[in-house]
C-alpha positions in Angstrom: 132.2 80.1 78.2 129.5 79.2 80.8 130.5 79.6 84.5 129.8 76.0 85.3 132.2 74.7 82.7 134.9 77.2 83.8 134.5 76.0 87.4 134.8 72.4 86.3 137.8 73.1 84.1 139.5 75.0 87.0 138.8 72.1 89.4 140.3 69.7 86.9 143.5 71.7 86.4 143.8 72.6 90.1 142.8 69.4 91.7 144.3 70.4 95.1 141.5 73.1 95.5 138.4 71.7 97.2 135.1 72.5 95.4 133.5 73.8 98.6 136.3 76.2 99.3 136.2 77.4 95.7 132.4 78.0 96.0 133.0 80.1 99.2 135.7 82.1 97.4 133.4 82.8 94.5 130.6 83.9 96.8 133.0 86.4 98.5 134.2 87.7 95.1 130.6 88.2 93.9 129.6 89.9 97.1 132.6 92.2 96.9 131.9 92.9 93.3 128.3 94.0 94.1 129.8 96.5 96.6 132.1 98.0 94.1 135.4 96.1 94.7 137.1 95.0 91.5 138.2 91.3 91.5 140.4 91.6 88.5 142.4 94.7 89.5 143.7 95.9 92.8 141.5 98.9 92.8 138.0 99.8 93.8 135.5 101.0 91.2 133.7 104.3 91.3 130.8 104.9 93.6 128.0 102.4 93.3 125.3 105.1 93.0 125.2 108.4 91.2 123.2 111.3 92.6 120.3 110.4 90.3 120.2 106.8 91.4 120.3 107.7 95.1 117.5 110.3 94.5 115.5 107.7 92.7 116.0 105.2 95.6 115.1 107.7 98.3 112.0 108.7 96.4 110.8 105.1 96.0 111.3 104.6 99.7 109.4 107.6 101.0 106.6 107.3 98.5 106.2 103.6 99.3 106.6 102.6 95.7 109.5 100.3 96.5 110.5 98.7 93.2 112.9 96.4 95.1 115.6 96.0 92.5 117.9 98.3 94.5 118.3 97.5 98.2 120.9 98.2 100.9 123.3 95.3 101.4 124.7 95.9 104.8 122.8 95.6 108.1 123.6 99.2 108.9 122.2 100.3 105.5 119.0 98.3 106.1 118.5 99.9 109.5 119.2 103.4 108.1 116.7 102.8 105.3 114.0 101.6 107.8 114.5 104.7 110.0 114.6 106.9 106.8 111.3 105.4 105.7 109.7 105.8 109.2 110.5 109.5 109.2 110.2 110.2 105.5 106.8 108.6 104.7 104.9 110.9 107.2 106.9 113.9 106.1 106.0 113.1 102.4 102.3 112.8 103.3 102.4 116.2 105.1 104.2 117.8 102.1 101.7 116.4 99.6 98.8 117.5 101.8 100.2 121.1 102.0 100.8 121.0 98.2 97.2 120.0 97.5 95.8 122.7 99.9 97.9 125.3 98.1 96.4 124.1 94.8 92.9 124.2 96.2 93.0 128.0 96.8 93.3 129.1 93.1 90.9 126.4 91.9 88.3 127.4 94.4 88.6 131.1 93.4 88.3 130.1 89.8 85.2 128.1 90.4 83.6 130.9 92.4 84.3 133.4 89.6 82.9 131.0 87.0 79.8 130.4 89.2 79.2 134.1 89.4 79.5 134.6 85.7 76.9 132.0 84.9 73.4 133.4 84.0 70.7 132.6 86.5 67.5 131.1 85.3 64.1 131.6 86.8 63.7 129.8 90.2 61.9 126.5 90.1 
């Protein structure tokens, strides 16, 4: 059953509930559900993120990919994410630079060995 028809049916059966107050309640329930609180039971669900999901999110932040479908909901989470990005992006660039420099050493040696092994032609 679509949500709109359920809401209308509920408003018809419970005419004492104002439509605006019902909308506010539904917004609170949806917001709580997004944060892992169960609306149908008196329990909280498991953690919102697994290790893999949190690793994926932190990687997208520091590599500036930022898919955007997973974002912090609270103000404190948004501020932490901003500080994490301000520190993590430069550190990621330094790490990638060091990694490339380490890869350049063997490839430079291999090119020098290959260059020495090539036969030399007469000078032009």
